[in-house]
C-alpha positions in Angstrom: -5.5 -18.8 -20.1 -6.8 -15.3 -19.6 -4.3 -12.5 -18.9 -4.4 -10.7 -15.5 -5.9 -7.3 -15.7 -5.9 -4.4 -13.3 -9.4 -4.0 -11.7 -11.6 -1.1 -12.5 -11.4 1.7 -9.9 -14.2 1.9 -7.3 -15.7 4.6 -5.0 -15.0 4.3 -1.3 -17.8 4.9 1.2 -18.5 4.5 4.9 -21.6 3.7 6.8 -21.6 5.7 10.0 -23.6 4.8 13.1 -23.4 7.6 15.7 -24.9 8.2 19.1 -27.6 10.9 18.6 -26.0 14.3 19.5 -22.5 13.3 18.6 -21.1 15.6 15.9 -19.5 13.8 12.9 -17.7 16.9 11.5 -14.4 16.0 13.0 -14.7 12.4 11.6 -15.1 13.8 8.1 -11.9 15.9 8.5 -10.0 12.8 9.7 -11.1 10.7 6.8 -10.4 13.3 4.1 -6.7 12.6 3.8 -7.4 8.9 3.4 -10.4 8.9 1.0 -10.8 12.5 -0.3 -13.8 14.8 0.3 -17.3 13.5 1.0 -19.1 14.1 -2.3 -22.5 12.7 -1.4 -24.1 11.8 1.9 -27.4 10.2 2.9 -29.9 11.9 5.1 -29.3 10.8 8.8 -31.9 8.3 9.8 -32.9 6.7 13.1 -31.3 3.3 13.3 -33.9 0.9 14.6 -33.2 -2.3 12.7 -31.4 -4.0 15.6 -30.5 -3.4 19.3 -27.0 -4.8 18.7 -25.3 -1.4 19.3 -27.6 -0.1 22.1 -25.4 -1.3 25.0 -22.5 0.8 23.9 -24.2 3.6 22.0 -27.6 4.0 23.7 -31.0 3.6 22.1 -30.9 6.8 20.0 -28.6 6.0 17.1 -28.4 7.6 13.8 -27.4 5.9 10.5 -25.7 7.8 7.6 -23.7 6.8 4.5 -20.9 9.0 3.0 -19.4 8.5 -0.4 -16.0 10.0 -1.1 -14.9 11.7 -4.3 -11.6 9.8 -4.9 -11.8 6.6 -7.0 -9.5 3.9 -5.6 -8.1 0.5 -6.3 -10.5 -2.1 -4.7 -7.6 -3.7 -2.8 -7.5 -0.5 -0.6 -10.6 -1.9 1.2 -8.2 -3.7 3.6 -6.5 -0.5 4.5 -9.9 1.3 4.8 -11.0 -1.2 7.4 -7.8 -0.9 9.4 -8.0 2.9 9.3 -11.7 2.9 10.4 -10.9 0.6 13.3 -8.2 2.9 14.5 -10.4 6.0 14.2 -13.2 4.3 16.2 -10.8 4.1 19.1 -10.8 8.0 19.2 -14.6 7.9 19.7 -14.8 5.9 22.9 -17.4 7.0 25.4 -17.1 7.1 29.2 -18.7 3.6 29.4 -16.0 2.1 27.2 -18.2 1.7 24.2 -18.1 3.7 21.0 -20.0 6.9 20.2 -19.3 6.3 16.5 -19.2 3.0 14.5 -17.5 3.2 11.0 -18.2 0.5 8.4 -16.1 1.0 5.2 -17.0 -0.4 1.9 -16.6 0.1 -1.9 -19.1 0.8 -4.6 -18.4 -0.9 -7.9 -20.4 -0.9 -11.1 -21.7 -4.4 -10.2 -22.0 -4.5 -6.4 -21.6 -2.8 -3.0 -19.0 -4.5 -0.8 -18.5 -4.1 2.9 -15.3 -4.9 4.9 -15.5 -6.9 8.1 -13.1 -8.4 10.7 -15.5 -11.3 11.2 -15.7 -14.4 9.1 -18.9 -15.9 8.0 -20.1 -18.4 5.3 -20.7 -15.6 2.7 -17.5 -13.6 3.3 -14.2 -13.9 1.5 -10.9 -13.4 3.3 -8.9 -10.6 1.7 -5.8 -10.6 4.0 -4.5 -8.8 7.1 -7.5 -10.0 9.1 -10.1 -8.5 6.8 -13.0 -10.2 5.0 -15.2 -8.8 2.2 -19.0 -9.2 1.9 -21.0 -8.5 -1.2 -24.0 -6.7 0.3 -25.8 -5.5 -2.8 -25.6 -6.5 -6.5 -26.5 -4.5 -9.5 -29.2 -6.2 -11.5 -32.0 -5.0 -13.8 -30.8 -1.3 -13.5 -30.8 -1.2 -9.7 -28.9 -2.5 -6.7 -30.7 -5.5 -5.2 -30.4 -7.3 -1.9 -29.2 -10.7 -1.0 -30.3 -13.1 1.7 -27.6 -11.8 4.1 -28.0 -8.1 3.3 -28.4 -6.1 6.5 -31.9 -4.7 7.0 -30.8 -1.0 6.8 -29.2 -1.7 3.4 -32.6 -3.1 2.2 -34.4 0.2 2.7 -35.6 1.8 -0.5 -34.0 5.1 0.4 -30.6 3.2 0.9 -31.0 1.5 -2.5 -31.7 4.9 -4.1 -28.6 6.4 -2.4 -26.3 3.6 -3.7 -27.8 3.9 -7.2 -27.0 7.6 -7.0 -23.4 6.8 -5.9 -23.1 4.3 -8.8 -24.1 7.0 -11.3 -21.3 9.2 -9.8 -18.8 6.3 -10.1 -19.9 5.7 -13.8 -19.3 9.4 -14.6 -15.9 9.4 -12.9 -14.9 6.3 -14.8 -16.0 7.8 -18.1 -14.0 11.0 -17.3 -10.9 9.1 -16.3 -11.0 7.1 -19.5 -11.2 10.4 -21.5 -7.9 11.7 -20.0 
């Protein structure tokens, strides 16, 4: 029987969808006490992969990913999802929809995992109403997609971004081991 070991720390990130013209600066300030400072962020891109969010956010939506500087225990993903759901309530628009959608996840040396409140065949229940989905796996020196990977996570620029974040995680793990 193998002994139980503590998991390797991970980097938290969030995927942000925002109605074009909505500033995300206050959101960064609200997330900092929970996750640390944003250490890298992707360039905002037009979100055109689906019209799923258009009813509540309009048809001019921007997509961006933020990686935080604090390495965490992967079990914190449950709390990240609960915190992001609470924060989203502060970004309700006049029509009752959201101006900002926050999707938390974690970056590990072997994969990128998203949190969800919705079950599906490829998701694993973590507890407290939260499921986990492996969205990207690290194989042959890069993150690669899976059959259920969301289209915006399949973009080459997104893969490059998460590879950059993985390098940051690797450096942080090496530095943590040296102390």
